N, C-alpha and C positions, 0 to 999 in steps of 0.2 A: 430418527426424530424423536426427541423426548418432549414430554409435556412442558418441561421447563423453558425450552427454546421458543415456545410460542406464548409465554406469559409475561407480562410487564414490557417495558420498553428497553431500558437499558442503553448503553452507548451505541449499540449497533443501529438502533433505530434512527439515530441522527446521521446516518451515512449520506454523503452528499450525491448530487446527480451523476457524477462520474462513476462512483462505486455501484449506484443503482443501475446505470446504464450497462456496466460490465456484467452484473449479476443478471440482468434481463436477457443479455445475450447468451450467458451461460445456460440459462433456462431453456431458451429457444433451441440452442444446439443439442442439449440433452434430449429434448423432446424429438427432434429431428433423427438422432441416432436410434431411439427406441422405436420410432415410426418406421425407419428403414428395416429394422429387424422384423417387426410385426408384418409389414407390407409384403415381405418376401416369403412369409409362410402361408399356408392355406387358411381359410376362415377358421375361426376357433372350433367350430364343430367338427371339423375334419383333421384337426392336428393330432398327431401322435404324442405319446408321453414325452419324448425328448424335445419336440417342437413346443409343447406346452410349457416345459420347463425353461426353453430358451426365451419365450415370450415373457414368462414371469420374471426371468432375471433383467430382461430389457426394461420392463415396466419398473421394477424395483429400483434400478439405478436412476431412471428419470425421476421417480418419486423422492429418492434420496436428494437429488439436486433441488427439486421443488421445495422439498421440506426445509433445507438449509436456507434457501431464498426467502421463505415466508417466515422463518425463525427471525430474520434480520430486517426484512423490508415490508411486513405486512401493512404496517401503518401508512407508509408511503404509497404502497399500492392502492389502499382504500381511499387515501386522500386524493390521488389523481383521478380515480374512477368516479368520485362523488364530489369533485370540486371543493375539497376541505370540508366534508360532510355537510355541504349545502344542497346537495341534489339527491333527493331520496330514490333509492333504486330498490326494486324487489329483489329477492335472492335470484331468480330467473335472470332478470335483467343485469344483475351484478356479475354473474358468471358470464353471460354473453359479452358484456363490455370487457371482462378481464381477458376473454379469449382474444379479442381484438387488440386491446392495448398491450398485453403481454402474451405474445405468442408462445405456445407451449405450456403456459401455466395451468390452464384448465383446457379441455378438449374444445376444438373449434366446432362450428355447425355441421361441417361435413362428417366428422367422426361421430358426433351425437346422432345425426341423421341415419348413419349406417348402423349403429347399435340399436336404434330405435326400431328398425325394420326387422330385428332378429328376436327370437324368443330369448327368455332370459338365460337359458343354458348355454346358448350359442353367442352370447354378447362378449365383446373385447373387455369390457369393464372400465371404460373411460370415466364412468360417473364417480369411481373411487377418488379421481383427481379433484372432481367438484366438491366432494365431501372434505378432502383434506383442505381445500381453499376455504370453504365456508367455516369449517372448524377454526382455522387460523384467525379468520376475522372475529368470530365470536369469542375467542380467547382474550381479546384486547377489549377493556371495558368500554372505552368511548367508542370504538368502531362498532363493536357488537351491539351496544345500546342503539346506536344509530340505525343499524340494519333492522334490529327488531322494531324500532319506532317506524320505520319506512314500511315495513310489512303490514303495520296496522292502519295504513292509509286506505280509503276506499278504492276498490278496483275501477278502472275506466269503464268497464261494462256497467257497473252499478251506477256510476255517474250518469252514463248515457241513459239508463233506464228510470232514473229516479222521479222525473216529473210525471211520466206517464204512470208509474206505479202510485205516486202520491195522489193523483186525481183518481184513479180507478180503485185505489185501496187493495189491489190484488196483482199478482203476477205469476205466470206459469213459466217457470225457467227451464223445464224439461224433467229434470230428476228431482226438483223441489217445487212445491207450490207454496206461495206466500199470500195470506190473506189477513187484513186488518179488520177486527171487529171489536168494537167498543174499547179502543185503546190497547187492545192485545194482539200482537202479530203471531199468527199461527203459521209455523213453518212445518210442512208435511212432506216428509221423504217419500217419494213415489217411484221407486225403482222396483216396481212389482215383479219385473222379469228376473231379478237376481237377489231377492230378499233384502233389499236396501244395502247390499255390498257396495262398498266405496271403490270407485275408480276415478281417473283424472276428471272425467266429465262431471261426476257428482261433486267432487272437491270444488271445481269452478263454480257450479250452480250454487252450492251451499254457501260459499264465501260471498257471492253476490247477494243472495237473499239475506244472509246475516248483515251485509252492509247496508241494505235497504231498509231493513227493520231498524238498525241503529241510526240511520240517518233521518228517518221519519220522526218528526216532533209529536205527532199524533200517537206514537207508540210508547207506552209505559212498561209493557212486560211482553217478554217473548216466550212463546210455547214451542217446544220442539217434540215432534211425534212422528211415527212412522204410519204410512197409509196401508190400505187393504191390498193383499197379495193376490197374484194369480197362479203362483206356484201350486202344483197339485196337492202338496201336503197342507198348504196353508191358504187355500183359495178362500177369498172374502175375509180373511183374518188380518188384524193389524200386525205388524212386525216393526220393532224399533231399528235394529241394525244387526247384520251378520258380519260386520267388520270389513276388513280389507278383501276386495275382490280377488280371490286367490287365482281364478282362471286368467284375469288380466295380469296379475303378477307374473304367472308362468309364461304368458304370452309375451312378456317383456314390455308391456305398455303402462307399468308403474314406475314412474321415474323417481329418482332420488330427490331432485330439485322440484319437479312438478308436482309431485305427490307428497312424498315422505316428508320433506321439509317444508313445502307450502302449506300442508295441513296444519302442522304444529305452530307454525309462525303466522299462519294466516287465519282461517275462520275459527279454529279452536282458540287462538290467542285473542281474536276480536270478542268472541263471546265472554273471555274471561276479563279482558282489560278494556273493553270498548275501541272506539276509532281514534286515529290521530289525523290531523290536518295541519293547517297553518297557524292555527291559534297558539298563543303563548302557553308555556307549561302550567301557568297559574289558573288558566281558564279552560283546561281540557276536561271533557266529560269522562267519567269512569265507566261507562258502559250502563247496560240495563239489567235488572234483574231478569232471569229466565229459568223456566222450568222444563225438565225432561220428563217425558211420560212413556214408560217402558211397556209396551205390549209384546208379547211372545218372548223375546230375548233381546239382550243387549251383549253381543259377542265382540271381543277385540277392539276396534275402534269405537264401536257403539258404547262399550263399557268404559272406555276412557273418557268419553263425554261426560258420564255421570259424576266423574271426579271433579269436574269444574262447574257443573250445575249448581244453582242456588237453591234449588229444591227438586227432589226426584219422587214421583209417584209411580207406582207399578201394579200391573195386574197380578193377582195372586198366583197365577199359574207361570209366570215368567221366571227366567233364570238369567244369570250374569256369567260370563267367563272371559278370561285374557289368554287365549291360546298361542301368543306370539312366539313364546320360547319353543313350543313344540313345532311351530311352522319354521322356526330358525332365524326369527327376526326380533327386534326389540319394540315393545308395544308403546311407541310414541313417548309421551311424558308421563306414562302410568307409573314408571318406576321411581320418578320424583315425587308423585302425589299419592300413591296407594299407602305408603307407609303413614302418611299423615292422617289419612283416613281410617286405616284399619290396624296399624301397628306392624312391626316388622315381621312377626311370625305369620300373620294372615297375608301379608304381601308376597312373602316367599311361597306360600302354599298356592296362591292364586297364579303369580307369575311364573315361578320356577317349576311348579309341579302341575300346573294346569287345573287347579281345583275349580270345580263349577258349583256355583251357589244358587240355590233356589232362593227367590226373594222372601220366602216365608221362613228361611232359617234366621236364627239369631244374628249369626255373622253378617248376613246380607243386609241387615239394618244399619250397617256402617256405610253402605252404599245408597240405600233407598229410605226416604223419610216416612212414606206412607204406602200401604198396600190395600188394594180393594178388588173386589170381584170384577172381572171384566164386564163391560156393558155400561148401563146407564149409571150404576154407582160410581164407576171410575170417571165417566165423563162429567159428572156432577162435582166430583172432587177436583177435577182439573180447573174447572170455572171457579170454584171456591178458593182454590189456592192462588189462582192468577189475581184474583181481588184482593187477597191479603197481601201480595207482592207490590201492591200500588202505592204503598204508604210514601209520604213525602220525603222521609229521610231514608228509605230503603236503598236508593242507589248510591247515596253518599256513603252509607255504612257498608255496603257490599264492597265498594272500592277500597275502604279502609281494611276489612277482612282480607281482601286478595293481596293488598300490600303487606299485610302481617304474615299471611301464610306463605306467600310465593313472591318475594321481592323480585323485581325485574333482573337484577344481577344473578340471582340464584337460577332463575329460568334461563338466563344466557349462558351461565356456566354449565348447566346440565346439556343445553343444545350444542354447546361446542364439543362435547363428548359424543352426544348422539349423532351428530352428523357424520363423525368419522366412523364410529362403531357400526351405524346402520349401513353405511356405504360398504364396509368390510363385510357385513353379514349377507347382504343380498347377492355377493359374489362369492361367498364361501362355498367349499365343496359339499357341504351337507344340505344347503339350500339348493344348490344347482342339481345335486342328485335328486332331490324331492321333486324340483319342477320337471326334470326329465321324465321321471316316472309318471308324473301327472299328464304331461303331454302324450306320452306313449299310451297311456290308458283313455286318453280323451277320444 
């Protein structure tokens, strides 16, 4: 499957229902053939080298058929699943709908559940097919934009909670606490058990908190900060984020769709672009200004957030890093954004070589706007900066900055590659070898 087969429409996209029906059956048959091979083998963790090679060939052949199908019929598939782009579906709902309507195109619920119960190193790798499908959708401008816009809608959980939150001015979501004070929404990450490392639970809580703050008409500015930890080395100290929860990744509970894609297309995109709903394009809000406050460190996903924040304040003893390449994965959309912030040379040092930056270093000022001693001085600076971000025209101008820096189509095109590359990475031999060693040492 080449990149060119999934870009543009071309004559093949106008194929009629008869051809689509035949192609649909071919995908189902190819998937059944692959499944019959895989099901006759031991579970992945117990396969011999020849058995692993046999499974790989079966998967590769099925993916070849899927890739050819998507190269010709992605627009028709997306149109059917979304009623000609009138039905907004999240990326998870889209994959689930595709599994039902187009058997064999993506893994069904039984295959997903079976892999979900296994550690990463012992999974079959069905998520790769989800990555291929999502990548194909995002490669088409109209369908990709529709999916991204659908992901910017408030979550059902946030909609259910909104009235109670609006009256109380606060909400405890579990791993994130939200409190409105004088027009400022304070989002405090409070996974004190794991140094604010992100897993699917925290992604869900964070997205709901962001939704509530953006829906709240009384909120003008959002402040994101880490809470105090109970970790022996950091007891009582605030920490911003230690990035992806590697223990959860190794245990197999970090999903491609429910974490790695949802994070980029969900709460991070909402912080960047705001929410979408049923309003016309001419009356959509562009989000609200937000401030990141870095205590301790911003590692991995935490550092990624700084690249979309409107202002960043840090404690003078804090540091930043993006160690995803050393972990074997892609650091979200940081590869898209870091060059814009720090230039090509610094981006390669930080992403490819794992360079760690203390916030007092000159290069770190490309990530951080202000640095203060931890304590009252930092707290006062947060309040002062939040006040400065209240200006009447700030929200309109930040929207125009986002449009200039990262047009939606640029983000869409990047995510089309990210969906496929990250799916491959989390099942690559080097990553599985690392997670295997982690599990053995745990």
